N, C-alpha and C positions, 0 to 999 in steps of 0.2 A: 504493500500500500504506500502510495506517494506521500511524503511528509507535506504538511501544510506550510507554505511559505508566506511570509508577511512583508508587505512593502515597507521599507524603512522610512518612507516619507509620509504616507497617508494611512497606513494600517490595513489596506486592502489585502485580502487573503485569497490564495489559490492553491489547489491540490494538483494542478496540471503541470507542475514542474518548472524548471528554470527558464525555459523558453518563454512561457506565458508571462512569468514575472518580468523578464527583460523586455518583452513587448509592451507590457503595461507601463514600465518606467520610461521606455523610449517614447511612448505615445503621450503620456501625461506629465512626466517629470524631467524630460531631457534637458530643457533649459528654462523651466518654468519657475513659478514662485515657490519659495520654501513653504510646504504645506502646513507646518505646525505653528504658524503665526496666526493670531486672530485677525479678523478683518480690520480691526482698528489699527493694526500695525502694517497695513499694506504699503504705506509710504516708505517703509524700510527697504522693500525689495522691488518696487516698481522701477522701470527703466529711468535712470537719472537724466535730468534735462541738460542740454547744452546751454550755452549762454544765450542762444537765440530762442530758447524755449522749446525746441524740438526734442523728441525722445532720442536717447542714445542707447542702442542695444548693446554696446560694449563688446564688440567681437574683434577688437583691434589686435592686440598681441596677447590675448588671454591664454595662459598655458593650461587651462583646464582645471580651475578651482572647483572644489566640491564642498558644499556646506556640511559641517558636522551634524549628524542626525540627532544628537543629544539635545533635547529641548533646553533652551536657556544658554547654551554654549555660544552659538552665533559665529563661530570661527569658520572662515573659508580657507580650505587647505589644498595644497598640491596633492594630487592623487598618491604620490609616493609617500606622503606623510600620514595618510588617513588611517591605515591599519595601526601604526604606532600610536597615533593620537587616541584611537579607540581603545587600545590596550590600557592606556592610562585612565580613560573613563571607566572601563570595566573594573579595574582595581580601585578606582576612586570611590565606587559605591559599595565595596565589600566591607562588611562589618568586621572591624579589627578583632573583635572577640571570637570570630569564627576562623581566624587565621592560624593555622598550625603547620607551617612549612617544615621540611627536614632541616637538620643542622647544615650551615653553609659549608661548601667544599672550597678550601682555599685555592685549589688548582682550577676548578671548573666553575667558579662562582660566576653567576650571570650578571653582566654589567648593563644589559638592556632590559626594559620592562617585559615581563611575561605575565600571563594570566594567573600563574600560581604564586606570584610574589605579592608582598604587601603593597598597599596603594598609596597614592596621593589622595587624600580624602577631600570631599567637597565641604570645606569648613564654612561656617556662617560668616557673613560679611563683618559682623561684629564678633570677634573671637572672645569666648569666655574660657578662662583657664579652669573653671570649676567643672566643666563638662567637656569630655573628649570622646564620647561615644559616637561613632558614625551613624548616620541615618540608615534606615533599611533600604536595600537596593530598590530602585524604581523598576517595576516590571516593564513599563513602557520603554524606558531607556535601554534595558537589557535586551529586549526584543529588537529594537532598532539597531543596536550594536551587533547583535548576532546576525541579523539579516545583511548588514553591510559587510561583515567579515566573510559570509558565504559568497556574496557577490564579488568581493575582491579576489577570491580564490577561483572564480569561474574561468573556463578556458577563454583565451583572448580571441578565439574565432567567432564568438558571439558578437552580434552587431553593436550592442551597447558598449561592451568592453573594447571592441576594436575602435569605435569612434573616439572614446576618451584617450586610449593609448596612442592613437594616431595624433591627437592634438598634443599630447605630452611630447611625442617624438618631434613633432613639428616645432614646438616651442623651444626644445633643446637645440634643434638644428639651427633655428634662427638666432638663438642666443649665442651659439658658438661663432657664428659669422656676423654678429651684430656690428653694424657700421655706424650706429647712431652716435652723434657727437653730443657733448654736453650742451644743454640748452634746448634740445629737441623735446617737444611735448611727449610725455610718457603715457602709457595706457594701463590696462588692467594687470598686465604681467607684473609691473613694478608697484603700482599704486592701489591694487586690489579692486574688488567688485565696484566700489564707489569712486572710481578714478575720475569720473566726470561730474561728480556731485558738487552743487553750489553751496548746499547747506544741509547739515545733518537734521533728522527729524526732531521736533521739539521735545518729544517724550524722552529721547536719548540725551539731549542736552540737559534736560531737567534731572535725569537720573545721575549724570556725571557731576552736576553741580551739587546735588543734595547728598550723594553718598561717597563721592570722591574715589576711593580705592580701598581694596582689602590690603591691610598693611600689618606685618608681623615683625616685631623686633626680637632679637635673641636667638635666631635660628642658627646662625653660624657657629656659636659655641656648642649647640646641640649636635650639629654635623661633626664637630671635632670629637665629641664623645662617641658617636656612632662609628666613626672611622677608627677610633682606638679599639673599639670592640670587635670590629669586622676582621675575620680571618682572611678575607679576600683582599685586604688592603696591605700593601707592603709599606708605603709611606704616602703622605699627602701634605699639600699646602693649602691654606685657606686665607682669604682676604681679611681685612680688619673686621673684628666681630661686631662693630656697630652697624653694619650694613643691614637694612631691612629687606625682607622679601615682600614685594608689592605685586599683587596679582589682580586679575580682572574682576569686574562686577558681573553678576549674572545678566546676560542679554546685552552686554555692551559691545560685543563683536571684536574687531581686530585693532586694538590700540596697543599692541605689544611694544612698538617702538617707544611710545610715550612712557609706558610702565618701566622699561629699562632705563630710560633717562631719569625717571624718578628714583630708581634704585641707586644710580650713581650719585644723585643729589642727596640721598639719605646718608651717604658718607661725607659729603661736603658740608652739610648743615649741622653737624654735631661737633662739639668741642673735642679736641683742640683744632680740628681741621677748619672749622668755620672762621677761625681767627688767624690761622697760620698759612693756609693755602691762599695764594694771590687771588683776590676778587671773590672769594667764596662768600664774603659778607654780603654781596649783592643779592643773594638768595634770601637774606633776612632770616636765616636759621629755620626756614620753612621749605618743605618739599613742594615744588610748584605743581599746580593742577594741570590737567591736559590743556585747558584753555590758556593758561599762563605760558606753557611751553610753546603753544602755537604763536602766542604774541612775541615771545623771545625770538623764534625762528623768523617770523615776518619782519621783526625789527632788524634782525641781522641782514636780511635781504635788502631792506630799506637803506642800510648802511654799506651796501655793495659787498657784503660778506657772503661768499658762495651764492651770489645773486642769481646764477643760472637755475638754482632750485625753484625759483618762482616760475620761470619759463617752463621747466620740466613738469611741475605739478599744477600750474594754473592757480597757485595759492592754496593754502591749507586751512586758513582760519575758519572755525566752525564747521569743518568737514570731517569725514571719516577716511580720508585718503591715507594710505599707509605712508609712514615716514621711515627713514633708514639712517644709515651712518652719515650721509652728507648733511642731513638736517640736524643730527646731533652735534656734528662738528660745527655747523653754523651757529647753533645756540651757544656752545661753550666758547667759541671764538668771540662772539658778541659780548659775552660776560667777561672775557679775559681770563678764563680758567684754563690751565694748561693741559688740555686733552688733545690728542692727535690720532688720526686714523691710520691703519695699516691694512693693506690688501694682501691676501694670500691666495694664490691660485696656481693650478697646474692642469694640463690636459688629462693627467691621470688622477682620478679621485683618491687613490691610495696615497700617492705622493703629496697631494694637497692636504690630506688629513694628517700625514706624518709631519709636514711643515707646520700645520696649525698646532698640533700637540707639542711640538718642540718649542715653538714660540711662546705658548702659554706657560709651559714648564719653566722656561728661562725667565719669564717675567716674574713669577712667584719666587723663584730661587734668588732673585736679585736683591731681596731684602735681607741684608746681613744682620738685622736686628730681630729677625723672626724668633719667636719664643717656642721652644720645644715643650709640648704639652703632654702630661699624663705619664703613666708608668712605663709604657713601651717606648716612648719618645719617637713614635713614627708620624705624629701629626705636628706640623709647624704652623703656628698662627702668626701671620705677618701683619704689618701695619699698612699694607697696600690697599688702594681702592679696587673695586671689582672691575671687570672688563665688559664693555658693551660688545655683544657678539651677534653678527648678522650672517645669515645665509639666505638663499632664495626662498622666499615665502614666509620667513619667520625670523625673529630675533630673541635672544635671551641674555641674561647677565651671568657671566662666568665668575663664580665666587671661590673657585679653587681648582686644584689639579691633583690627580691621584695616580699612583702606579700600583697595578695589581700584584698580589703575591703569587709567586710561581710563574705566571705568564709574563709579568712585566708590562702588561698592557697599559697604555696611557688612557686616562679618562678625564673628561672635563667634569667639574662639579658646578652645576648651574642652578639659578633661580629662574624658572620658566613662568612667565606671567600668565600662561594659559591655565595653570593649575595652582591650587592653594596647598598649603602645608598639610601633611597628613596628621591625623590626631595623635599618633605616637610621638611625633616631633613636638606638637603643641603641648603635649603633656609633660615634656621634659624642659620646656623653656623656663629659664630661671633657676633650675635645679643644679646645684653643685657648680655654678659658674661664679667665680669670686670677683671677676672684674671684666669690663669691656674696654678698659683703658690701656691702650698700647704703651703708654708712657710710664706705667707704674712699676715696670720691671718685675712684677710678681705674677703676671698672668700665667696660669698653668702650674705654678709652683705649689707643690703639696696637694694637688687636686687628685682625689681618688676617682677614677672614671666610673660612671654609671654603666654597669654591664647590661646592656640591652640584649635580650635573648636572641633576637633575629635582626641584627642591625642591617643586613643587606636588604631586607624587605622594606625597611624605612628609608634606606638610602637610594633605592632604585629610581625614584622619581627625580632625583637630583643628579644622576649619572648620565652622561652622554659619551658613549664610546664609539668604536669604529663601526659597529652595526648600524648606528644612526647616522654618523657623520659621513659614511661611505657613499651616501646618495648624492653628495655634492662635491664639486671640484673648485669652488670659489668661496672664500670667506672674507669677512671684514671684521676688524677689531678696532675699538676705540680705547686707547690706553692713556693713562696719566703720564705726562712727561715732565712733571715737576721735580723738585729736589728729592733726593733719596730720603725715605722715611726714617 
């Protein structure tokens, strides 16, 4: 008897097999409106108008973005990222009290997320330390994720899979031979689904103004404790412990570039950096909002700083257009804060990843004042700011670097604005951390690590190794180039 398949978009069911499901999706959902938004939210997904008021269908250089089927996520992802993204959502909804993995293997420890490991949990926007139990898994979300996973594994000979994979291939080919010069108007490939939007919907602007962001302090010291406990970690470096993890609000969509700028600013706005780093005082000891970041970038363009960005984007104020490394550089140059960009690329993804990992490791090793923490001495807590990290389709904040035990595999340690901190991590915030002050000379001294029973489960949402990075052959970093800490 054929299993019932459920459409990940609208919930329509069929027992007639994969072909009928693909035909349904091709007919009703190929390039249509995301179905799980209420009618009141239709302005969010309707074709965005050009300056002359006509609709733009946005088929310029679109590399085939797919909307995450999990309600409330709102992210548009490259096809190559969908399965990985859904793995994190799957584990995000797992009740941590039902998690009983086997003891970690120091040789074969998994550095990439799998369905059997502990999750990033969907923490509430206002985090309460008194309650860390994850909510029950959403049946609707689980069904959508399951359906998408089955579709992603279908043969590429099907019409739906072939169409998307062809678009993927076409975008990669055009990207390799791209002859665009700086200042040419960019499209959906670089600016996202709303590349031609003049103004974001009022409901979204109100949400961002009222709720700001999900922000958690004290996570870096917890990562240090988990890394100390992990048998799969040989040694690791972490950024300054004052850095906050800032993640998206429910339904906000793709503001990851802004969230990563905010994480860099969480380092700049706290003492002593707020008074010792040149021009950090201009932030007034406050992490800027998305709208303030847009104002800084537009002001930079007004002052002829990376002014081609305005021609490329058509302006970003009050829009949902993606921003990236050039806009982050423009903002910090306008403020006079010493950050600079570095591009890493190679025709071979493996070589590009190797160069990236080596660059990040050298950056964190450059702090000769790093404090060795804990009994084993394998975790070094530096005084360095984090790194803004960009690849096609997404950006994150690199907060550390890790070498695996046995394999020697290099892994980035990141704060991903797509996801919130897991409840295990939130439950450890503030426990057994004697100081966030890099200058006290005592950080890590005499601290007995908290022995978390399954540290790799809690760490996996923060690890990005070759399995993830190998999909890309070009990366960008934004690094602090100030005086040595």
